[in-house]
N, C-alpha and C positions, 0 to 999 in steps of 0.2 A: 725380721720375718723370714721364715724358711718356706720355700715354695717347692712342692712336690707335684710333678706333672705326669698324668697318665698318657704316655707317649703315643700309643696307637690311637687312643681316643682322640687326642689332639690332631693327629695327622688327618683323620677322617672328618672331624668336625670343621677343620679349617680348610679342607680340600686342598692340601698341599700337593703341588705337582712336581714331578721330576721324571727323569728318564727311566729310573728303576726305583725299587724300594729304598735302596741305600741313598740315592740322590734325594728322595723325599725326606728321609730321616735327617740327612745333613742340612737340608733347607730349614726344617723345623728347628733344629738345634741353633742355627744362626739366628732365627727369629726369637727364640727363647732368650738367647744371650743378649739380644738388643733390648728386650723387655725387662729381664731380671737375671743379670749375670749371677752365677752361683746357684741357680735352681738345680734341682735333681729331676731328671727325666727317666722314667721307667718304661722299658720296652719288654714285651713278651719274648721268650727265648727262641721260638721257632724262626724268627727272622734275625737272630743275632749273628753278626759277622764273626769269623774266627777270632779268637783272642780271649782276653780276660773277661771277668764278669763285670768289672767296672772300668770306666775310662773317663778321661776328661775330654769332652767334645768341643765343638765350636764355641768360641767366646767364653771359655771357662765354665761351661755348663757340665755338670757331672751326669754321666750316663750310666744307668744300671741295666744290664741285660739279665732278665730273670729266667734262668734256665730250669730250675727245679720246680718252680711253682708259677702261677699267674702273677703278672705285675701287680694286680689288685692286692694280692696277699702281701707282697713286699711293701707296698704303700701303707697298708693297714699296720703291719708290723713296725714300720718306721715311726708312725704316729704313736702307736702303743708304747714303744720303747723310748720315746722322747721325754726328757725331763719336764718340758713345758709344751704340751701339745697345743695349747691355746696360741702359741706363737707360730703355728704351722698353717699354711694355706694349701689345700689340695685342689688341683685344677683338673676337673673331669666332668663329663656329661653323664657318666654312669651312675644311676640312682642308687644302686646297691652299695658301691664303694662310698658314695657320698654320705649315705646314712650311717654307715659303719664308722667312718672317721669323724663325722659330726658328733656321734655318741661318745667318742673318745676325747672331744674337746677341740678338735681342729676346725678351722673355717673351711668352707668349700665355695669355690667359684666355678661356674660353667666355663667352658673353653672360650666361647665368643665373649662372654661377660669379662673374662680376665684379659683377653687380648684386645677388646674393644669392638663393640658392634658398629658395623658400617664404616669403621675407620680402618684403613689398611696401612700397614707400615711401608716404608720405602721398599722398592723391589730388591730382591736378593741379588748378589753377584751372579752373573750368567754362569750356568752350569751346563751339564750334558742335556739339559731339558730343551735344547734347541732354541734358547733365547726366550722361552715362555716364562712368564712370571710364576712364582711359587704359590701365590694366593689366587683363589678363584674369585 
Protein backbone atom coordinates (compact mmCIF):
# COMPACT_ATOMS: atom_id res chain seq x y z
CA UNK A 1 0.00 0.00 0.00
CA UNK A 2 1.29 3.43 -0.94
CA UNK A 3 0.29 6.31 1.36
CA UNK A 4 0.07 9.93 0.20
CA UNK A 5 -0.48 12.54 2.91
CA UNK A 6 -1.78 16.08 2.56
CA UNK A 7 0.89 17.63 4.79
CA UNK A 8 -0.60 20.95 5.83
CA UNK A 9 -3.99 19.36 6.28
CA UNK A 10 -2.43 16.81 8.65
CA UNK A 11 -0.49 19.51 10.55
CA UNK A 12 -3.69 21.36 11.39
CA UNK A 13 -5.92 18.33 11.96
CA UNK A 14 -3.45 16.79 14.40
CA UNK A 15 -2.63 20.16 16.01
CA UNK A 16 1.07 19.47 15.76
CA UNK A 17 3.03 21.90 17.92
CA UNK A 18 6.51 23.27 17.50
CA UNK A 19 8.56 26.40 17.92
CA UNK A 20 8.07 27.38 14.29
CA UNK A 21 6.56 26.01 11.10
CA UNK A 22 9.68 24.01 10.23
CA UNK A 23 9.64 22.43 13.71
CA UNK A 24 6.00 21.44 13.23
CA UNK A 25 6.76 19.96 9.83
CA UNK A 26 9.67 17.93 11.23
CA UNK A 27 7.52 16.66 14.11
CA UNK A 28 4.84 15.55 11.66
CA UNK A 29 7.39 13.72 9.51
CA UNK A 30 8.72 11.85 12.54
CA UNK A 31 5.17 10.75 13.39
CA UNK A 32 4.42 9.71 9.82
CA UNK A 33 7.62 7.67 9.77
CA UNK A 34 6.54 5.88 12.94
CA UNK A 35 3.17 4.99 11.43
CA UNK A 36 4.09 4.26 7.83
CA UNK A 37 7.71 4.53 6.72
CA UNK A 38 7.91 5.22 3.01
CA UNK A 39 4.85 7.46 2.91
CA UNK A 40 4.90 10.56 0.70
CA UNK A 41 3.96 13.85 2.37
CA UNK A 42 3.01 16.81 0.17
CA UNK A 43 3.41 20.40 1.37
CA UNK A 44 2.36 23.59 -0.42
CA UNK A 45 5.30 25.64 -1.72
CA UNK A 46 4.84 28.88 0.16
CA UNK A 47 6.31 27.26 3.27
CA UNK A 48 8.97 25.24 1.49
CA UNK A 49 12.48 25.61 2.84
CA UNK A 50 15.26 26.41 0.38
CA UNK A 51 16.45 23.48 -1.66
CA UNK A 52 15.04 20.89 -4.00
CA UNK A 53 11.49 19.97 -4.74
CA UNK A 54 11.79 16.57 -3.15
CA UNK A 55 13.75 15.25 -0.24
CA UNK A 56 13.82 12.34 2.12
CA UNK A 57 12.56 13.52 5.47
CA UNK A 58 12.59 11.98 8.90
CA UNK A 59 12.34 8.18 9.13
CA UNK A 60 12.59 7.67 5.38
CA UNK A 61 9.43 9.62 4.60
CA UNK A 62 9.51 11.25 1.17
CA UNK A 63 8.64 14.95 1.20
CA UNK A 64 7.39 16.81 -1.87
CA UNK A 65 7.35 20.62 -1.78
CA UNK A 66 4.80 21.74 -4.34
CA UNK A 67 6.09 25.01 -5.76
CA UNK A 68 4.23 25.46 -9.03
CA UNK A 69 0.75 24.27 -7.98
CA UNK A 70 -1.19 23.35 -4.84
CA UNK A 71 -0.28 20.11 -3.09
CA UNK A 72 -3.80 18.89 -3.89
CA UNK A 73 -2.99 18.91 -7.60
CA UNK A 74 0.24 16.99 -7.08
CA UNK A 75 -1.60 14.35 -5.05
CA UNK A 76 -4.34 13.96 -7.68
CA UNK A 77 -1.69 13.68 -10.40
CA UNK A 78 0.18 11.01 -8.43
CA UNK A 79 -3.00 8.94 -8.14
CA UNK A 80 -3.96 9.53 -11.78
CA UNK A 81 -0.48 8.52 -12.98
CA UNK A 82 -0.28 5.37 -10.83
CA UNK A 83 -0.53 2.03 -12.57
CA UNK A 84 -2.68 0.73 -9.68
CA UNK A 85 -4.51 3.61 -7.99
CA UNK A 86 -6.48 1.10 -5.92
CA UNK A 87 -3.23 0.40 -4.04
CA UNK A 88 -2.98 4.03 -2.87
CA UNK A 89 -4.40 5.54 0.30
CA UNK A 90 -4.68 9.33 0.46
CA UNK A 91 -4.76 10.83 3.95
CA UNK A 92 -6.65 14.13 4.06
CA UNK A 93 -9.65 15.84 5.59
CA UNK A 94 -10.16 17.94 2.46
CA UNK A 95 -13.43 16.76 0.90
CA UNK A 96 -12.56 18.16 -2.53
CA UNK A 97 -9.37 16.18 -2.94
CA UNK A 98 -10.94 13.14 -1.27
CA UNK A 99 -13.70 13.02 -3.88
CA UNK A 100 -11.29 13.48 -6.76
CA UNK A 101 -8.90 10.70 -5.75
CA UNK A 102 -11.74 8.36 -4.76
CA UNK A 103 -13.14 8.78 -8.29
CA UNK A 104 -9.74 7.68 -9.62
CA UNK A 105 -9.82 4.49 -7.51
CA UNK A 106 -7.72 5.43 -4.47
CA UNK A 107 -8.82 4.84 -0.90
CA UNK A 108 -9.22 7.87 1.37
CA UNK A 109 -8.74 8.10 5.13
CA UNK A 110 -9.34 11.11 7.31
CA UNK A 111 -6.29 12.32 9.21
CA UNK A 112 -7.51 11.29 12.68
CA UNK A 113 -8.95 8.07 11.28
CA UNK A 114 -5.56 7.17 9.79
CA UNK A 115 -3.48 8.12 12.82
CA UNK A 116 -6.00 6.75 15.32
CA UNK A 117 -8.77 8.51 17.20
CA UNK A 118 -8.13 9.16 20.83
CA UNK A 119 -4.88 7.24 20.70
CA UNK A 120 -1.70 9.22 20.79
CA UNK A 121 1.68 7.90 19.79
CA UNK A 122 4.63 8.20 22.12
CA UNK A 123 5.94 11.73 22.47
CA UNK A 124 8.44 12.95 19.90
CA UNK A 125 12.02 13.66 20.82
CA UNK A 126 12.30 17.07 22.46
CA UNK A 127 12.78 19.89 20.04
CA UNK A 128 12.89 23.63 20.09
CA UNK A 129 9.27 23.48 21.25
CA UNK A 130 10.48 24.00 24.83
CA UNK A 131 9.74 20.43 25.82
CA UNK A 132 6.08 20.55 24.85
CA UNK A 133 4.63 17.49 23.16
CA UNK A 134 3.87 17.67 19.47
CA UNK A 135 0.33 16.34 19.76
CA UNK A 136 -2.43 18.30 21.41
